[in-house]
C-alpha positions in Angstrom: 52.9 -109.0 -46.7 52.2 -106.0 -44.4 48.5 -106.9 -44.3 49.2 -110.5 -43.4 51.6 -109.5 -40.6 49.0 -107.0 -39.3 46.4 -109.7 -39.2 48.7 -112.1 -37.4 49.6 -109.4 -34.9 45.9 -108.6 -34.2 45.2 -112.3 -33.9 47.8 -112.5 -31.2 46.3 -109.5 -29.4 42.9 -111.3 -29.6 44.3 -114.4 -28.0 45.8 -112.4 -25.2 42.5 -110.5 -24.6 40.7 -113.8 -24.4 43.4 -115.2 -22.1 42.6 -112.7 -19.3 41.4 -115.0 -16.5 38.8 -112.6 -15.2 37.3 -115.0 -12.6 40.7 -116.0 -11.3 42.0 -112.5 -11.0 38.8 -111.0 -9.5 38.4 -113.8 -7.1 42.0 -113.6 -5.8 42.2 -109.8 -6.0 39.0 -108.9 -4.3 38.4 -111.9 -2.0 41.6 -113.9 -1.8 39.8 -116.9 -3.2 40.6 -119.0 -6.3 37.1 -119.9 -7.7 38.6 -122.9 -9.4 38.9 -124.5 -5.9 35.2 -124.0 -5.1 31.8 -124.6 -6.5 31.9 -126.3 -9.9 35.6 -125.5 -10.2 35.1 -123.6 -13.4 36.9 -120.3 -14.0 33.8 -118.5 -15.3 31.1 -115.9 -14.4 28.5 -118.5 -13.3 30.8 -120.1 -10.8 31.9 -116.7 -9.6 28.3 -115.7 -9.0 27.8 -119.0 -7.1 31.0 -118.7 -5.0 31.6 -115.0 -4.5 28.2 -113.4 -5.1 26.5 -110.8 -7.3 29.2 -108.1 -7.4 32.2 -110.2 -8.3 30.1 -112.3 -10.7 28.8 -109.2 -12.5 32.4 -107.8 -12.9 33.6 -111.1 -14.3 30.6 -111.4 -16.6 31.2 -107.9 -17.9 34.9 -108.5 -18.4 34.4 -111.8 -20.3 31.8 -110.2 -22.6 34.1 -107.3 -23.2 37.0 -109.6 -24.2 35.0 -111.0 -27.1 33.6 -107.6 -28.1 37.0 -106.0 -28.1 38.6 -108.9 -30.0 36.0 -108.8 -32.8 36.4 -105.0 -32.9 40.1 -105.2 -33.7 39.0 -105.2 -37.3 38.9 -101.4 -37.0 42.7 -101.4 -37.3 42.2 -102.8 -40.9 39.5 -100.4 -42.0 41.8 -98.8 -44.6 42.6 -102.2 -46.1 39.2 -104.0 -45.8 35.8 -102.9 -47.1 33.3 -103.0 -44.3 30.6 -104.3 -46.7 32.5 -107.4 -47.8 32.6 -111.0 -46.5 36.3 -110.3 -45.7 35.3 -107.8 -43.0 33.0 -110.3 -41.2 35.5 -113.2 -41.7 38.2 -111.3 -40.0 35.9 -110.3 -37.2 35.1 -114.0 -36.8 38.8 -114.9 -36.8 39.7 -112.4 -34.1 36.6 -113.2 -32.0 37.0 -117.0 -32.2 40.7 -116.7 -31.2 39.6 -114.7 -28.2 37.2 -117.6 -27.3 40.1 -120.0 -27.7 42.1 -117.8 -25.4 39.3 -117.9 -22.8 39.1 -121.7 -23.0 42.9 -122.1 -22.9 44.4 -118.9 -21.2 48.1 -118.5 -21.2 47.8 -116.5 -18.0 46.1 -119.3 -16.1 47.9 -122.5 -17.0 45.7 -123.0 -20.1 42.7 -123.9 -17.8 39.9 -121.4 -18.5 36.1 -121.2 -18.5 33.6 -122.4 -21.1 33.7 -119.3 -23.2 29.9 -118.5 -23.4 30.2 -114.8 -22.3 33.2 -114.2 -24.5 31.4 -115.8 -27.4 28.4 -113.6 -26.7 30.6 -110.5 -26.7 32.0 -111.3 -30.2 28.5 -111.9 -31.5 27.4 -108.5 -30.2 30.3 -106.9 -32.2 29.5 -108.8 -35.4 25.7 -109.1 -35.4 24.0 -107.6 -32.3 20.4 -108.6 -33.3 21.2 -112.3 -33.1 23.0 -111.7 -29.8 19.9 -110.1 -28.4 17.8 -113.0 -29.6 20.2 -115.5 -27.8 20.2 -113.4 -24.7 16.4 -113.2 -24.6 16.1 -117.0 -24.9 18.8 -117.5 -22.3 16.9 -115.3 -19.8 13.6 -117.0 -20.4 15.1 -120.4 -19.9 17.0 -119.2 -16.8 13.9 -117.6 -15.4 11.7 -120.7 -15.7 14.3 -123.4 -14.9 17.1 -121.6 -13.1 19.6 -123.7 -15.1 22.4 -121.5 -16.5 23.8 -124.5 -18.5 20.5 -125.3 -20.1 19.9 -121.6 -21.0 23.4 -121.4 -22.5 23.0 -124.6 -24.6 19.6 -123.7 -26.0 20.7 -120.1 -26.8 23.8 -121.5 -28.6 21.6 -123.9 -30.6 19.2 -121.1 -31.5 22.1 -119.0 -32.8 22.6 -120.6 -36.2 18.9 -121.3 -36.6 17.9 -117.7 -36.0 20.8 -116.4 -38.0 19.6 -118.3 -41.1 15.8 -118.4 -40.8 15.1 -115.1 -38.9 17.9 -112.8 -40.0 18.5 -114.4 -43.4 22.3 -114.2 -43.0 24.1 -115.2 -46.2 27.8 -114.9 -45.2 28.9 -118.6 -45.5 31.7 -118.5 -42.9 29.4 -116.7 -40.4 26.8 -119.4 -40.7 29.4 -122.1 -40.5 30.8 -120.4 -37.4 27.4 -120.3 -35.8 26.9 -124.0 -36.3 30.5 -124.7 -35.0 29.9 -122.5 -32.0 26.7 -124.4 -31.1 28.6 -127.7 -31.2 31.4 -126.2 -29.2 29.0 -125.1 -26.5 27.5 -128.5 -26.4 30.9 -130.1 -26.2 32.1 -127.9 -23.3 28.8 -128.6 -21.4 28.9 -132.4 -21.5 29.1 -132.7 -17.8 26.2 -130.3 -17.3 24.2 -132.2 -19.9 24.7 -135.5 -17.9 23.7 -133.7 -14.7 20.6 -132.3 -16.3 19.6 -135.7 -17.5 20.3 -137.2 -14.0 18.6 -134.3 -12.3 21.7 -133.3 -10.3 22.6 -130.0 -12.1 23.0 -127.0 -9.8 20.3 -124.4 -10.1 21.4 -120.8 -10.2 20.3 -118.1 -7.8 22.5 -115.1 -8.7 20.6 -112.8 -6.4 21.6 -114.8 -3.4 24.8 -113.5 -1.7 28.0 -115.5 -1.7 28.2 -118.8 0.1 28.3 -118.2 3.8 31.5 -120.2 4.1 33.4 -117.3 2.7 31.8 -114.5 4.8 
């Protein structure tokens, strides 16, 4: 019973971590601007880069990644009850990390209107299986470099995640593989508007090296 209560408590902490609305707090705190009212209207790192520039965007990106990494790392509080070399260890990491992603999508601190969860998802993957995280990051950067579409890079990186996990890293943890597939579908689902814009040729191209929109200077 104590173990179950501890897991529930850690799951709640994971949700609260994920619910930290980095883009909203940084935008309002540093610039007095709600990023949800500008650009794409999304409370995420990409829109923060677009609206507020490199510094604010980098802070938000780092915070969002850290949320997922910290949530998946909550497993350390169960190290005396769970063997690190078992499926249970990875499964609990997945549970805490996924709950953090849900928190990012539906944050209690921001009227349940959050971002798309890509950075937080990336953070939890770093904590669980960093080689696959590096693979996804490499693909994302290549796509971004050649197309300048953050959304396309995110989608292709997400799709590559389960493929690489199984065929490159030969992962055999059933729930982890199932999660990777689910995550890919989740990313596609949260990027439906972007997919339509990509097809129509109206998707915004990123230029994160360009300083914030002159309207806010």
